[in-house]
Every structure is written in C-alpha cells, then in structure tokens.
N, C-alpha and C positions, 0 to 999 in steps of 0.2 A: 504494500500500500504506500503510495507516494502522497505524503501530507503536504509538504512544501518542496516543490521540485527545484527551486532556485537557491536553496541553502546549501552550505558546504557539508562535508561528511561529519564534522564534529557536531554540528547542530542536529543532523539526522541521527547520530548515535545517542545524543542526549534525549531527543524526543522518543526514539524507539525504546530507550531504557526506562523512561518515565511511564510510558504506556504499556510496558510489559505486564503480563498477567500476574507474575510473582510480586512485582513491586506494588502493583495496585492492591493485591491481597494483603501485603504487609502494611500498607498505608491504611487500609480499612481496619485491620486489627489494632494498629497504633491509635487510630482515631477513636475507636470504641473504648480502648483502655484509658486513653487520655480523658475522654468525656466522663467515664465512670469515676476516675480518681478526682477529677475536678468537682464532680457532684459530691463525692464523699468529703472532700476538703471543705466544700461549701457548707455541708451539714455540720461538720465538726467545728469549723472556725467562723462560720458566717456571721454570727451575731456579735462576736467579740473583735474581729479583725476586719478592717476596712477593705483590704485587698480581696477578701473572700465573701463579702456581703451580698453580692449579686452573682448569678451564674456566669455572666459574661466576664466579669472581673476575676472570677475564680478560674475560668479557663485560661485567661491571659496570665494570671499569677502562676498557674501550674506550668505553663510553657516557660515562663521566666525561671521558675524553680528548676526545671530540667537542665537549664544552661547555667545554673549556679547562682542566680540572683534571688536570694531569699533571706529572711531574718528568722533565725531559729528561735528567738525569744517568743514569737507568736505561737510556735508549736509547743514549746515546753510549758507555757503558761495556760494551755488549753485544758478544759475539764473534760472534753469529749473525745478522748483518745487522739489528740492532735499529733503527739509524737509518733504514735504507731502509724497513722496515715501518712505522716511525713516520710518515715523510713520506707514503708511499703511502696508509696508512689514514686519516690526517688529511685529506689532500686529497680522496680519493674520498668519504669519509664526509661531509665538509662540503659537497661539491658535490651529493651526493644529498639532504642535508637542505634545501639551498637550492632544489633542483629540486622537491622535494615541497611546500615552502612556496609556491612560485610557482604550482604546479599547483592546489593547494587554493584559494588566493586567486583565481586566474583562473577556476576552476570556479564558485566562489560568486558572483563578480562577474558572470559570464555568466548565471547563473541569476537573479540579481537584476534584470538588464536585461530579461529576457524576461517 
C-alpha cells in the first residue's frame, strides 16, 4: 500500500512501522493500562491533590509521572493507598514503555535485514 508516494524511504519506514499491527496492538494495551492507572490515581488522590482532581489532569499527570516528573510527597501523604498506586503505575507503565520501544526497534531492524 502506497500512502504517500513522494516521500523518501525513511518516512515510509516510519509510517509503515507506526501502522504495523504489532505496534498498534501494543499502543492499544498501553492506552488501556494508562487510562486505568490514571483513573485509579484519580480515585486515590483526586480530592487531596490538584494534579489528580479531574480525569483529564490525572491522565496528563500520569504521563508526566512516567517520564519522571512527579512529587512523591503527594503519594506518601495519601490515605487511599497512594503509595501503592504510585509504585504499581510507575513500574507497569515503565515496563510497557520499554517493551514497546524494544518491539519497535526489533521490528524495524528485522525489516531492514530483509
């Protein structure tokens, strides 16, 4: 399938990698896990912490947390298992991100070899 016939091979490789069925399935799983942990953090911290008081801000704070931008004092002062949800969401989100990265690199590398 030719999506954009006038682009170079690098852009074609990126587009074909993003639209690959394995990458799409990983992104679907990552989205479901991210939304579920964002919802859990919203329920655990939502009334006490401004960053988690709405579902939209909870999703954005979760993605910031995955990249290391968080304040642990919000989690340790929580009464609703905030520390537990922090550890679980950070570990599972980081593992999913690393897994997606390895899958994408492996897929591109395999395609380049053939």
